[in-house]
VEXGUTOR-962210 format. One line per field, with one value per residue (C-alpha): x, y, z; chain; residue in one letter. Coordinates in Angstrom, 2 decimals, decimal comma, always signed. Layout:
% VEXGUTOR-962210
east <- X/...;
north <- Y/...;
up <- Z/...;
chain <- A/...;
resn <- A/...;
This chain:
% VEXGUTOR-962210
east <- +121,72/+122,25/+120,94/+123,19/+120,98/+118,06/+114,44/+112,11/+113,72/+111,78/+110,15/+110,28/+107,29/+104,40/+102,90/+99,73/+96,63/+94,60/+96,13/+92,96/+91,11/+90,56/+90,22/+86,69/+85,35/+86,87/+90,43/+90,05/+88,86/+91,79/+94,28/+92,91/+92,87/+96,43/+97,47/+95,82/+97,48/+100,83/+100,45/+99,37/+102,50/+104,68/+103,38/+105,79/+104,92/+105,47/+102,85/+100,45/+100,78/+100,32/+97,18/+95,72/+96,52/+95,03/+91,81/+91,77/+88,21/+86,86/+88,78/+87,45/+83,90/+84,22/+85,71/+82,84/+80,34/+81,82/+81,69/+78,10/+77,20/+78,70/+76,77/+73,53/+73,99/+74,38/+71,15/+69,17/+70,51/+68,50/+70,61/+71,67/+72,83/+75,10/+75,10/+77,33/+77,50/+80,45/+80,25/+82,90/+83,01/+84,64/+84,61/+81,59/+82,72/+84,27/+87,88/+91,26/+93,09/+95,03/+95,13/+91,33/+90,99/+93,46/+91,60/+88,32/+89,79/+91,05/+87,63/+85,98/+88,51/+87,70/+83,98/+83,98/+83,96/+80,82/+79,22/+79,43/+77,14/+74,71/+74,40/+73,19/+70,86/+67,11/+66,37/+68,04/+66,53/+63,00/+63,35/+64,53/+61,69/+59,11/+60,71/+60,89/+57,90/+60,07/+58,68/+61,16/+61,24/+64,09/+65,82/+65,54/+66,86/+69,81/+70,89/+71,18/+73,30/+77,05/+78,81/+82,59/+85,28/+89,00/+91,28/+92,52/+90,17/+86,97/+85,27/+82,39/+81,18/+77,53/+76,82/+73,35/+72,49/+69,08/+67,48/+66,55/+69,45/+67,30/+66,12/+69,68/+70,68/+67,72/+68,35/+72,05/+71,28/+68,46/+70,79/+73,40/+70,80/+69,14/+72,33/+73,40/+70,18/+70,95/+74,49/+73,13/+70,80/+73,56/+76,47/+74,75/+75,76/+73,09/+72,28/+73,94/+71,91/+74,68/+76,44/+80,24/+80,31/+79,52/+78,47/+78,98/+78,00/+81,13/+79,92/+76,23/+75,08/+74,25/+72,24/+74,63/+74,54/+75,39/+74,61/+77,19/+76,04/+75,82/+79,02/+78,70/+82,32/+83,59/+81,07/+81,92/+85,63/+85,24/+83,17/+85,86/+88,57/+86,55/+85,84/+89,54/+90,46/+87,90/+88,90/+92,60/+91,95/+89,70/+92,28/+95,20/+93,15/+91,99/+95,52/+96,92/+94,29/+94,86/+95,91/+97,97/+101,52/+101,42/+104,63/+107,98/+109,40/+106,52/+107,03/+110,71/+109,81/+107,30/+109,57/+112,83/+114,63/+116,83/+115,07/+116,39/+114,26/+110,86/+108,97/+106,48/+103,66/+100,71/+98,30/+100,18/+103,61/+104,47/+104,72/+108,10/+111,25/+112,63/+111,92/+112,94/+116,48/+116,29/+113,12/+113,06/+111,73/+114,60/+117,09/+115,23/+115,70/+119,34/+119,85/+118,00/+120,21/+123,25/+121,71/+121,03/+124,67/+125,83/+123,66/+125,24/+128,88/+131,08/+128,33/+127,63/+124,63/+123,37/+119,63/+116,99/+113,31/+110,99/+108,11/+105,50/+101,98/+98,69/+97,42/+98,22/+101,54/+103,04/+105,44/+105,51/+106,18/+108,91/+110,61/+110,35/+111,82/+114,57/+115,44/+115,52/+117,84/+120,28/+120,12/+120,89/+124,03/+125,22/+124,31/+122,50/+119,26/+116,52/+113,21/+111,21/+107,51/+107,07/+103,56/+101,67/+98,32/+98,36/+100,79/+101,50/+104,96/+103,92/+101,23/+103,59/+106,24/+103,83/+105,04/+103,30/+102,47/+102,01/+105,20/+106,97/+107,98/+104,96/+105,60/+109,24/+108,30/+105,77/+108,46/+106,67/+109,43/+113,08/+114,49/+115,83/+112,39/+110,55/+112,96/+112,47/+114,47/+112,40/+114,18/+117,23/+118,75/+118,78/+120,28/+116,99/+115,34/+111,94/+110,60/+106,81/+104,62/+103,28/+100,06/+99,07/+96,85/+93,94/+94,82/+97,21/+100,05/+102,48/+102,71/+104,78/+107,47/+109,12/+112,72/+114,13/+112,21/+113,03/+116,67/+116,92/+115,52/+117,85/+120,85/+120,08/+119,83/+123,07/+124,93/+123,83/+125,74/+122,59/+121,47/+118,04/+115,24/+112,15/+108,75/+107,56/+103,98/+102,79/+104,40/+101,43/+98,96/+101,05/+103,10/+105,25/+106,83/+108,91/+110,48/+111,42/+112,92/+115,12/+116,24/+117,62/+120,50/+118,58/+115,11/+113,67/+110,33/+107,89/+105,29/+102,80/+102,01/+98,34/+97,68/+99,95/+98,67/+101,12/+100,29/+100,76/+104,10/+105,31/+104,14/+105,83/+109,17/+108,77/+108,34/+111,32/+113,50/+112,47/+113,35/+116,76/+116,27/+118,95/+116,93/+118,48/+115,89/+112,53/+111,21/+108,30/+105,75/+103,89/+101,09/+101,35/+99,10/+101,65;
north <- -49,91/-49,77/-53,06/-53,48/-51,26/-53,65/-52,70/-51,02/-51,77/-53,04/-50,26/-47,82/-45,49/-46,48/-43,89/-42,36/-43,89/-40,69/-37,27/-35,39/-36,01/-32,96/-32,83/-31,90/-29,94/-27,02/-28,32/-28,67/-25,08/-23,87/-25,88/-24,62/-21,03/-21,35/-22,81/-19,95/-17,32/-19,05/-19,09/-15,42/-14,34/-16,19/-14,18/-11,70/-8,64/-10,83/-13,24/-10,33/-9,28/-12,87/-13,12/-10,02/-11,42/-14,82/-13,33/-10,28/-10,85/-11,16/-8,02/-6,16/-7,25/-6,00/-2,69/-2,13/-3,20/-0,73/+2,09/+1,23/+1,16/+4,60/+5,95/+4,35/+5,78/+9,23/+8,82/+7,65/+10,25/+13,47/+16,52/+18,56/+22,16/+23,80/+27,51/+29,18/+32,48/+33,83/+35,67/+37,75/+38,50/+41,62/+43,63/+45,97/+48,81/+52,23/+52,46/+53,46/+51,41/+48,71/+46,59/+46,59/+45,76/+42,90/+41,58/+41,83/+39,98/+37,15/+36,97/+36,50/+33,86/+31,86/+32,11/+31,31/+27,55/+27,95/+30,04/+27,08/+25,12/+28,03/+28,73/+25,17/+24,93/+24,19/+27,81/+29,23/+26,49/+27,16/+30,89/+30,30/+27,82/+30,37/+33,14/+31,17/+28,86/+25,78/+22,21/+20,94/+20,34/+21,97/+18,58/+18,00/+21,45/+21,05/+17,98/+20,21/+22,87/+22,75/+25,50/+25,50/+27,90/+27,95/+27,72/+31,05/+33,08/+35,00/+33,70/+31,23/+29,54/+28,54/+25,89/+24,67/+21,70/+21,48/+20,06/+23,64/+26,04/+29,07/+27,58/+26,67/+30,31/+31,69/+29,41/+30,31/+34,04/+33,71/+32,06/+34,76/+37,49/+35,91/+34,84/+38,31/+38,55/+35,26/+36,40/+39,65/+37,80/+35,55/+37,97/+41,21/+41,88/+42,78/+46,49/+47,23/+47,74/+46,82/+43,49/+43,40/+41,21/+42,45/+39,96/+41,03/+39,24/+39,42/+37,10/+36,50/+33,26/+33,02/+30,40/+27,70/+27,09/+23,38/+20,66/+19,71/+16,12/+13,82/+14,23/+11,68/+11,79/+11,34/+8,57/+6,71/+7,15/+5,86/+2,97/+2,08/+2,33/+0,24/-2,36/-2,51/-2,93/-5,69/-7,32/-7,24/-8,72/-11,38/-12,23/-12,45/-14,43/-16,86/-17,11/-17,82/-20,50/-22,34/-25,89/-26,13/-24,81/-21,27/-21,28/-23,00/-20,92/-21,93/-25,59/-25,34/-23,76/-26,51/-29,36/-27,95/-29,17/-27,61/-26,53/-28,58/-26,77/-25,44/-27,17/-24,95/-26,83/-25,78/-27,31/-25,95/-27,39/-31,04/-33,18/-34,67/-32,77/-35,35/-33,51/-29,97/-29,53/-25,73/-25,26/-23,61/-26,80/-28,82/-26,39/-26,60/-30,38/-30,05/-27,75/-30,16/-33,00/-30,93/-30,01/-33,68/-34,50/-31,53/-32,55/-36,00/-34,94/-37,37/-40,00/-43,11/-42,27/-44,91/-44,71/-42,30/-42,54/-39,71/-39,55/-37,07/-36,70/-38,23/-35,20/-35,33/-33,57/-34,46/-36,91/-39,39/-36,70/-35,22/-38,62/-39,29/-35,93/-36,26/-39,65/-38,08/-35,33/-37,90/-39,97/-36,89/-36,41/-39,82/-41,90/-45,21/-44,74/-47,14/-45,51/-47,79/-47,24/-48,35/-46,95/-50,23/-48,80/-45,93/-46,68/-43,69/-44,06/-46,43/-43,97/-41,01/-42,79/-44,69/-48,22/-51,48/-52,38/-56,10/-57,02/-55,08/-54,83/-56,73/-59,65/-59,80/-59,80/-62,61/-64,63/-64,51/-62,63/-61,66/-58,18/-58,48/-59,54/-56,65/-53,72/-52,03/-49,34/-46,22/-44,63/-45,62/-42,14/-42,13/-44,67/-44,68/-47,93/-48,28/-50,84/-50,28/-51,69/-54,58/-56,37/-56,05/-58,84/-58,00/-57,77/-55,76/-54,65/-54,29/-58,11/-57,99/-55,87/-58,68/-57,91/-60,91/-60,20/-56,51/-57,28/-59,44/-56,65/-54,01/-56,32/-57,03/-53,32/-52,65/-55,20/-53,28/-50,19/-48,12/-45,08/-45,99/-43,47/-44,87/-43,22/-44,03/-44,08/-41,43/-42,20/-41,44/-43,74/-46,58/-48,66/-50,11/-46,68/-47,31/-50,42/-48,56/-45,67/-47,91/-49,82/-46,72/-44,42/-41,17/-39,61/-36,57/-35,10/-33,52/-30,91/-29,13/-25,49/-24,98/-28,74/-30,40/-29,82/-28,41/-30,94/-33,81/-32,45/-31,95/-35,45/-37,00/-35,37/-36,25/-39,95/-39,84/-38,28/-40,90/-43,56/-41,88/-41,53/-39,64/-36,58/-34,71/-31,96/-30,84/-30,27/-27,83/-28,14/-24,95/-24,41/-21,41/-19,92/-20,35;
up <- -112,65/-108,92/-107,51/-104,49/-102,38/-102,75/-103,15/-100,67/-97,30/-94,33/-92,41/-95,31/-95,47/-97,66/-99,97/-98,57/-100,13/-100,16/-99,92/-100,77/-97,53/-95,38/-91,64/-90,72/-87,80/-85,96/-86,24/-89,99/-90,29/-88,19/-90,24/-93,55/-92,29/-91,05/-94,39/-96,30/-94,10/-94,55/-98,33/-98,30/-96,40/-98,90/-101,85/-103,39/-105,52/-108,57/-107,24/-106,66/-110,29/-111,40/-109,24/-110,87/-114,28/-113,47/-112,08/-114,37/-115,60/-112,07/-111,06/-114,10/-113,30/-109,70/-110,88/-113,31/-110,68/-108,20/-110,75/-111,66/-107,97/-107,47/-110,46/-109,28/-105,79/-107,35/-109,33/-106,32/-103,91/-103,40/-104,35/-101,35/-101,51/-98,96/-98,08/-95,52/-93,66/-91,66/-88,33/-86,57/-82,83/-81,37/-78,09/-77,84/-75,53/-76,23/-75,09/-76,36/-73,76/-75,60/-72,46/-72,18/-75,88/-75,49/-72,47/-74,36/-77,33/-75,11/-73,46/-76,86/-77,98/-74,87/-75,57/-79,29/-78,71/-76,60/-79,34/-81,76/-79,45/-79,01/-82,76/-83,31/-80,32/-80,12/-79,22/-82,32/-84,51/-83,21/-83,83/-87,43/-88,06/-86,90/-88,94/-92,23/-91,63/-92,25/-92,49/-89,89/-86,18/-84,23/-83,99/-87,75/-88,54/-86,16/-88,16/-91,24/-89,50/-88,92/-86,96/-86,89/-85,74/-86,38/-83,37/-81,93/-84,14/-83,49/-86,64/-86,90/-90,09/-90,24/-92,91/-93,79/-96,04/-97,69/-100,86/-101,86/-102,56/-101,73/-98,46/-97,49/-98,09/-96,13/-93,14/-92,97/-93,13/-90,61/-88,11/-88,68/-88,13/-85,08/-83,37/-82,09/-80,05/-78,32/-77,57/-76,19/-73,83/-72,59/-72,37/-71,19/-67,56/-65,03/-64,90/-68,26/-71,43/-73,90/-74,41/-74,30/-77,42/-80,89/-83,60/-87,21/-90,39/-92,53/-95,29/-95,85/-97,44/-101,14/-103,00/-104,29/-108,04/-107,86/-105,31/-102,73/-103,03/-104,79/-106,77/-109,59/-110,70/-107,16/-106,45/-109,64/-108,94/-105,39/-106,73/-109,26/-106,61/-104,17/-106,86/-107,70/-104,04/-103,49/-106,78/-105,88/-102,44/-103,95/-106,62/-104,21/-101,69/-104,36/-105,72/-102,26/-101,60/-104,88/-104,20/-107,40/-107,71/-109,08/-111,12/-111,35/-108,50/-106,25/-107,21/-106,29/-102,94/-102,15/-103,24/-101,93/-105,06/-107,71/-110,89/-113,81/-116,38/-117,45/-120,26/-122,07/-123,79/-125,92/-128,40/-131,43/-130,57/-131,30/-128,19/-129,14/-130,04/-132,48/-135,74/-134,86/-133,64/-133,63/-131,55/-128,16/-126,55/-128,04/-126,53/-123,23/-123,07/-124,13/-121,16/-118,87/-120,07/-119,13/-115,76/-115,00/-115,63/-113,58/-110,62/-110,71/-111,08/-109,20/-109,00/-111,01/-113,12/-115,55/-114,88/-113,67/-112,80/-113,77/-111,30/-110,16/-108,80/-110,02/-111,90/-115,63/-115,17/-118,57/-116,99/-119,92/-122,54/-120,33/-119,94/-123,68/-124,69/-122,09/-123,61/-127,10/-125,83/-124,40/-127,60/-129,72/-127,63/-128,88/-125,84/-126,18/-124,32/-123,26/-122,39/-120,07/-119,47/-115,87/-115,52/-115,91/-114,84/-117,32/-120,17/-122,42/-123,94/-126,75/-127,87/-127,75/-129,83/-132,07/-131,33/-130,52/-126,95/-127,51/-125,64/-122,97/-119,32/-118,01/-120,40/-119,28/-115,60/-116,22/-118,00/-121,36/-123,22/-122,94/-122,82/-126,37/-127,60/-125,93/-126,49/-129,85/-131,59/-132,10/-135,09/-137,06/-136,88/-133,06/-130,60/-128,69/-127,66/-126,02/-123,57/-123,36/-120,61/-122,69/-121,95/-118,30/-116,96/-114,65/-110,98/-108,82/-111,08/-108,18/-108,00/-111,19/-109,54/-107,65/-106,74/-108,61/-111,82/-111,90/-111,09/-114,23/-116,36/-114,98/-115,25/-118,90/-119,68/-117,81/-119,91/-122,99/-121,76/-122,14/-120,20/-118,82/-118,34/-116,60/-116,91/-113,41/-112,14/-109,67/-106,34/-104,11/-105,86/-107,28/-104,83/-107,65/-108,12/-105,00/-106,55/-109,72/-107,78/-105,61/-108,72/-110,47/-109,63/-109,35/-109,48/-111,22/-110,09/-112,56/-111,51/-113,75/-113,03/-112,26/-112,07/-109,51/-105,98/-103,50/-100,80/-103,24/-104,44/-100,88/-99,91/-102,96/-102,20/-98,52/-99,32/-101,68/-99,00/-96,45/-99,03/-99,31/-103,05/-104,95/-105,98/-108,90/-109,08/-110,45/-113,96/-114,22/-117,02/-117,87/-120,38/-122,70/-125,36/-128,15;
chain <- A/A/A/A/A/A/A/A/A/A/A/A/A/A/A/A/A/A/A/A/A/A/A/A/A/A/A/A/A/A/A/A/A/A/A/A/A/A/A/A/A/A/A/A/A/A/A/A/A/A/A/A/A/A/A/A/A/A/A/A/A/A/A/A/A/A/A/A/A/A/A/A/A/A/A/A/A/A/A/A/A/A/A/A/A/A/A/A/A/A/A/A/A/A/A/A/A/A/A/A/A/A/A/A/A/A/A/A/A/A/A/A/A/A/A/A/A/A/A/A/A/A/A/A/A/A/A/A/A/A/A/A/A/A/A/A/A/A/A/A/A/A/A/A/A/A/A/A/A/A/A/A/A/A/A/A/A/A/A/A/A/A/A/A/A/A/A/A/A/A/A/A/A/A/A/A/A/A/A/A/A/A/A/A/A/A/A/A/A/A/A/A/A/A/A/A/A/A/A/A/A/A/A/A/A/A/A/A/A/A/A/A/A/A/A/A/A/A/A/A/A/A/A/A/A/A/A/A/A/A/A/A/A/A/A/A/A/A/A/A/A/A/A/A/A/A/A/A/A/A/A/A/A/A/A/A/A/A/A/A/A/A/A/A/A/A/A/A/A/A/A/A/A/A/A/A/A/A/A/A/A/A/A/A/A/A/A/A/A/A/A/A/A/A/A/A/A/A/A/A/A/A/A/A/A/A/A/A/A/A/A/A/A/A/A/A/A/A/A/A/A/A/A/A/A/A/A/A/A/A/A/A/A/A/A/A/A/A/A/A/A/A/A/A/A/A/A/A/A/A/A/A/A/A/A/A/A/A/A/A/A/A/A/A/A/A/A/A/A/A/A/A/A/A/A/A/A/A/A/A/A/A/A/A/A/A/A/A/A/A/A/A/A/A/A/A/A/A/A/A/A/A/A/A/A/A/A/A/A/A/A/A/A/A/A/A/A/A/A/A/A/A/A/A/A/A/A/A/A/A/A/A/A/A/A/A/A/A/A/A/A/A/A/A/A/A/A/A/A/A/A/A/A/A/A/A/A/A/A/A/A/A/A/A/A/A/A/A/A/A/A/A/A/A/A/A/A/A;
resn <- X/X/X/X/X/X/X/X/X/X/X/X/X/X/X/X/X/X/X/X/X/X/X/X/X/X/X/X/X/X/X/X/X/X/X/X/X/X/X/X/X/X/X/X/X/X/X/X/X/X/X/X/X/X/X/X/X/X/X/X/X/X/X/X/X/X/X/X/X/X/X/X/X/X/X/X/X/X/X/X/X/X/X/X/X/X/X/X/X/X/X/X/X/X/X/X/X/X/X/X/X/X/X/X/X/X/X/X/X/X/X/X/X/X/X/X/X/X/X/X/X/X/X/X/X/X/X/X/X/X/X/X/X/X/X/X/X/X/X/X/X/X/X/X/X/X/X/X/X/X/X/X/X/X/X/X/X/X/X/X/X/X/X/X/X/X/X/X/X/X/X/X/X/X/X/X/X/X/X/X/X/X/X/X/X/X/X/X/X/X/X/X/X/X/X/X/X/X/X/X/X/X/X/X/X/X/X/X/X/X/X/X/X/X/X/X/X/X/X/X/X/X/X/X/X/X/X/X/X/X/X/X/X/X/X/X/X/X/X/X/X/X/X/X/X/X/X/X/X/X/X/X/X/X/X/X/X/X/X/X/X/X/X/X/X/X/X/X/X/X/X/X/X/X/X/X/X/X/X/X/X/X/X/X/X/X/X/X/X/X/X/X/X/X/X/X/X/X/X/X/X/X/X/X/X/X/X/X/X/X/X/X/X/X/X/X/X/X/X/X/X/X/X/X/X/X/X/X/X/X/X/X/X/X/X/X/X/X/X/X/X/X/X/X/X/X/X/X/X/X/X/X/X/X/X/X/X/X/X/X/X/X/X/X/X/X/X/X/X/X/X/X/X/X/X/X/X/X/X/X/X/X/X/X/X/X/X/X/X/X/X/X/X/X/X/X/X/X/X/X/X/X/X/X/X/X/X/X/X/X/X/X/X/X/X/X/X/X/X/X/X/X/X/X/X/X/X/X/X/X/X/X/X/X/X/X/X/X/X/X/X/X/X/X/X/X/X/X/X/X/X/X/X/X/X/X/X/X/X/X/X/X/X/X/X/X/X/X/X/X/X/X/X/X/X/X/X/X;
């Protein structure tokens, strides 16, 4: 092992004691909002699809809710029928002079826009109400009338909306029939009995057979589309605001490290790869073993520390399987459990934890007494944590005591893999990292928080640790 560099140098950064605290107040809100926006902008189309998949049940619920809302709105809405009549305006004077006809036509085109306002005026509305004995005021009736005209044409369309199809028809026809009299009053020159503008009904209104609104299919469709839009925004927003790394690519982006491999775990697959040389997970660790060697080409590599974040990232199982992969390649390997506060290696490998690293550091046992061979068919030896006495465990990691352990393992010509404690919560992790040649970081998809991963790698970089890369652990169904 590399001991010449010493242990944690003076002035080296200490791991943060609590990375989960959030700034409160206005600044905290601004920081969290800025962080969410930043994470949103980093999402790719692949992330969007993953967000929809992750929140698919919430999206489905919002889609169904939107469709149900559209259907309910259709049921509660009073049916409205729309009837329309069409009017045509032309010059009303006898002449064969094309110039006069052209001038008269231009005059009418200029006036048509004004006619749209007159057709839907209080005077016309009051006359129609009196004629049909309608239960509306002029203002209420005007809200039901729409008069439109196409540009550069002498045609007006009068549309009337009403809960009764027959009444909508009668109102539209009444307006069309009463409107010429209003035009005559307005356009008739003084001293002349005829108006220069003729109003003709070219298409009388008929009673509509189906309501114009509501349209259940359209409303349900809009509700489904709106629910999908809200669901997609909710899913992507929630996905962007997740504190845990989303996938191995996201973990690599956060850490800024090379990806050594992706470990897929599930409840049906054995934790260790020792008994199945043909499994996909076995091949994954073989590839990671090769990647570790490739990352350290040209460097002296006799020991590595596997560390991570305090979040159940599968660090111990990863270190154990990596040790098995190296042992299967014919190398003598010593797997050291340096996580004194939460020992796991002895349980994974099914060995005793009566004597181990802690006993050696306290001077109660030698390295040869504490190291045990795991299986006879593999050159893999294990140094568990041993019995840890009450009190701060970091007191055991004195430079002189750890130096004796590493020197003894070096003399055995073994490749040492250390299952290190989480760097941000256990100070002794810094001593293990500086006592080994290189460091591998483990992050679990959906579990490891991005800020913790970034802080862990940041501390390692300030310690000038030799970072080989990152191993991502991802849960799968099978």
